[in-house]
N, C-alpha and C positions, 0 to 999 in steps of 0.2 A: 698938564698931568699925564703921566704915562698910563695908557690903557691896557698894555700887555697884549694887544691884538685880540681882546676878548669883548664880546657883547653879552649881556644878560637879557634874555627875552623873558620879561615878566608878564605873564598872562593874568588878566584880572577879569572878574565877572561879578559885579554887584556886591562887593565886600569892601566898601570904602574904608571902614575902620581897620581892617586887616592890611589893606594896601598902605594906608597912612603909617601904621605901625612898622611895616616892612621898610618903608622909606626912612623913617626915623632911625631905625637901627642901622640901615645902610649908611646914613650920614655919620652916625656914631663910629662905625667901622672905617669911615673915609674910603669907601669902595672906589677903587681907581678905574674900574671897568666902565665901558659904555652901558647904558641901560635903555632898552627899548620896551616901553609899556604898550602892550597890545590889549585893548579894551573891547570886549565883546558883550558888555552889559548894556543896560538901558537907564543907568543913573545919569542925570544931567549935571552939567558944570563940574565934571570930574577934575579937570585941570586946576580949577579954582579951589575946590574942596581939598585937593591934595597939596596945594600951594607949590605946584611944580616950578613956577618961575622963581621962587625963593630958595629952592633946594640947592645945596652945594654939591650937586651930583651932575654927571653928564647924561641928561635924560632927553629922550625923544618920545613923544606920545602919539599913538595912532588909534583912532576910533574906527571900529568895524561894525557891520550890520548886526543887530540883535536878533537872536533866534531863541525860541523856547525849547525846552525838553531835549537838549543835546543835539538839536538839528544842526548839521553842517559845523560841528564843533571844531573841526580841523581847518576850516576855511580861513579863520583869522591867523592861524599859524602860517599857512601857506603864503598869504599876502604880506604878513608882517616880516617874515624871513627875507623877502625880496629886498627889504630895506637894510639888511645887515651887511656891512662892508668889511668887518673884521674877519680874520681867518678862523677864529674859534668862537664857539657859542655855548652858553649855559641856558637850559630851559628851566625856569624857576616859577614857583607858585608863591602867592603872597602871605602864606601862613608858615613858610619854611625859612631856614637859615642856611647861609653858605659861609665857607671859610675863604677869606681872601688869600691867605698863605697857601692853602691847599690848591686853589685853582691857579695861582702863579706857578707853583711847582709843576702842575700838569701842563700848563702852556709851554714852559721851558722844555719839558720832555717831548711834547708834540713837535715843537719847532726843530728839534734835533733828530726826530724819527718820523720821516715822511710816510712810512708804510703803516703807520698806526692811525686809525680813524677816531680813536677815543682813548682818553686817560681818565680813570675813575678811582676815587678814594673809597672808603668804607660806605656801605649802605646802612645808614643809621636811622632809627625812629626815636623820637623824643616825646616824653610824657611829662608835662610840667604843671605843678601847682605853685604859684609864686609865694614869696615870704610874707604876703599880707595875711596868709594863714600861718598859724603856729606850726602846723604839721606840713611844712612845705618840702618840696622835693623837685628835682629834675633828673629823670631816669631815662637812660638810653639803652637801646638794644639793637642788635643786628637785625636787618629787615628779613633776611632769608636764612637758609641753613649755611653750613660752612663752605658750600660750593660757590657762594656768591662773590668770593674775593679772588677767584682764580683768573689769571690772565689767559688770553687765547693768542698764542704766538705762532701758529702754523703759517707757513708761507702761502699755502694753497687755500683759496676761498672755500673749496669743498671740505677740506680737512678742518678748517675753522668752524664751519657749520656743524660738522659731525660732533666736534667738541662742545659746541653750544647745546646741542640736543642731549649730549651725554650728561652735562652738569645740571640741566633742567632749570634751576632757579636763578638764572643769571639775568640781571637787569642793569643797564648802563644809562637809563633815561636821563638822570640828573648829573651825569658826568660832564667833562669838557669834550665837546665834539668838534669835528671839522665842519665848518659852515657849509662847504660845498656838498658834503655828504648829506647833511640835514636838509638842504634844499631839495635834493633828489628824493629823500624819504617822504617829505611832505607833498611832493608831486604825486606820490603813490597814495598817500593818505587823504588827499584833498577830494574826498568823496563823502557822501552822506551814509556812513556805516550804520547798519542795523545792529551789528554786534560790536560794540565798542571794546569788548574784552580782547578782541584779536589785534587791536591797533598797536598796543605796546609790544606784542610779539613781532609784528611786522617791522616796527621801529628797530628792535634789537637785532633781528635777523639780517636786515639790510646793512646795518652798521657793521656787523661781523663779516658779511660778504665783501664789503668795500675795504676793510683793513683790519689789522691786528688790534687787539684790545689789551691795554695795560692797566692792571689793578695795583693800587697802592694801599698801605695801611694807615694813611693819615685821613683826617676829616676833610671832606670838601663840601658835603651837603648833608643837612639834617632835615628829614621830613618829620614834621610834628604829627603825632598820632591823634589828630582830631577827626576821629572816624566819621562823625556825622557831617563834617565839612568836605570830605573827600569826594571827588567826582565818581570814583568807582562805587562807593557806598550809595550815593544818590542815584546813580544809573541802575544799580541793582534793585532799588526800590521802584524805579520808574518802569523797568522792563526786566521781567524775570527770565533767567537763563533757560528755564524749561519751555518758555515761549519762543526764545531766540532760536533754539535748535529745530523748531518746526518751520522756520522761515525758509522760503525758496532761495534766499540769498546766503544762507548759512554756509554751505559748502563752497560757494564762489568766493566769499570773503575770506574763509579759512585758507584757501589755496591761492589767493591773489598774488602773494609775494613770490611764489615759486616761479612764475613766468618771468620774473626779472633776473633770475639766476642764469647767467650765460656760460655754462660749461656742460660738457658731455660726460666726462668721467665722474662717477659716483652720483649722477643725477638721480638714478633709481634708488640708490641708498638714501640720499637726502629726502626724496619724496616719501619713502617708507618711514624714516625717522620722524618726518613732519607729521604724517598721519597718526603715528603712535603717540606723539606729543599732544596732538589735538584731542585724541580719544581719552588719554589720561587726564588732561585738563577738563574735558567735558564731564567725565565721571566724578572728578573732585568737586566741580561746581554744582552738579546735580545733588551730590551727597550733602554738601553744605546747605543748599537751598532746602532740602528735606529736613535737615537738622534744625534749621532756623524756624521751620513751621511746626516743630514738635511743641506740644503744649507746655511741657516742663521748661524748655528753653525760653519760650515766650514769657512764662511766669518769672523765670530767673532774670531775664532782661528788664522786666518791669520792676522787679525787686532792686536791681542795680540802679535803675533810674530813681527809685524812691530813696535809696541810700544817698544818692548824689544830691537830691533835693534837700535832704536833711543835713548834708555836709558831713556824712559819716564815711562815705565811700573812700574819699582821699585819705582819711585818717587810718582806715584799715590798710590801704595800700602803703601808707607811710611806714607802718610797723612791718609790713611784709617786705618792703624794699630794704629796710634796715637789717632785717634778718637774713635775706636771701641774696642780696646784691653786693657787688664790690664797690666800696666807697672811693670816689675820686677826690672829693673835697667836701666840705660841709654842705649837706643837702643835695649833692650831686653823685649819682650812682650809675653803674653800668651792669646790666644783667649778665652779660657774657664775660665770664671771668678770665677768658683767654685773650681779651682785647686790652691793649695798652695804649695810652695816649701820651703824646709828646707834651712838653710844657706849653707850647703854643696852642695845642688843642685844648688843654686844660684851661688856659686863659680865655679862650673863646667861649667855652661852656660856662665859665664863671660870668662872663659879660652878658651872655644870653639870659642866665638866671637872674642876675641883678637888674637887667633892663626890664624884665617882666615883673619885677617886684616893686617898681616905683608906683 
């Protein structure tokens, strides 16, 4: 089987049902890429429970030390990536979906363009209620604002970084990356960070520093909008940002990546842009934390949970989506009306919807 020189790094942590479901769909897709499962959880007999020996997939499984409360969260990434032999890498979570066609296109682009460190399709979030419910839907939306699909094509690393800060909401985390660059990134990240919010910024900044970024308008990766399952949501509950900024490590971690930039021209400009970016992000997080502690917001969240328990929430969302969103096919919608999907993209969305409806 041709692997297109791609490895999927599938990071798992005590969600066997989700991992099994991910592997089931991967088999249905006939994913041709190598799959490296990096397990940082404490569930026993994972290989047997996932039936890895019977899977028609090219899988390697690695078990790493279990830590609680996000301690050394990037250690398993660092050690797992040392086992990757392909030129290209996808970092994937077990509640998300990827497009085989999209990543093959990205691999072909990177193989012809050596000065690019990453090729990335659209950043999409998916919200799905399967057809077991009469009011079923699969709704997608762009993760960030319109700036998140801009390529960064400057020849100079400094100019690329300036553009990154200019566009603000850029993220390439789940794109197709060059493995050599990702190995260097996780050497930087292989620390016990107090502020996990800064780590994705470090990831993106170093990726931009090492090469150009190409954005495409096809689907490559769909993050499912399972808010309560996300690492960022649970980290926010575990450690409030208002406490993080009081830490003696806060400024050190914020500025850690800067020392890896080896250029003199525009260094002061980059440092100033970086500081402004940090301050803007800090203010936004503190404002959101304050908003979430507001009594009315707390009551509204409880009310939403109550509607969900009664099965009413998704019914209301169903009618709202029908009214406000662009229909792709039956029960599949996109919130952003300026987004258009190819026939292959539409077929993938249909397969995801039908797979979740069994």
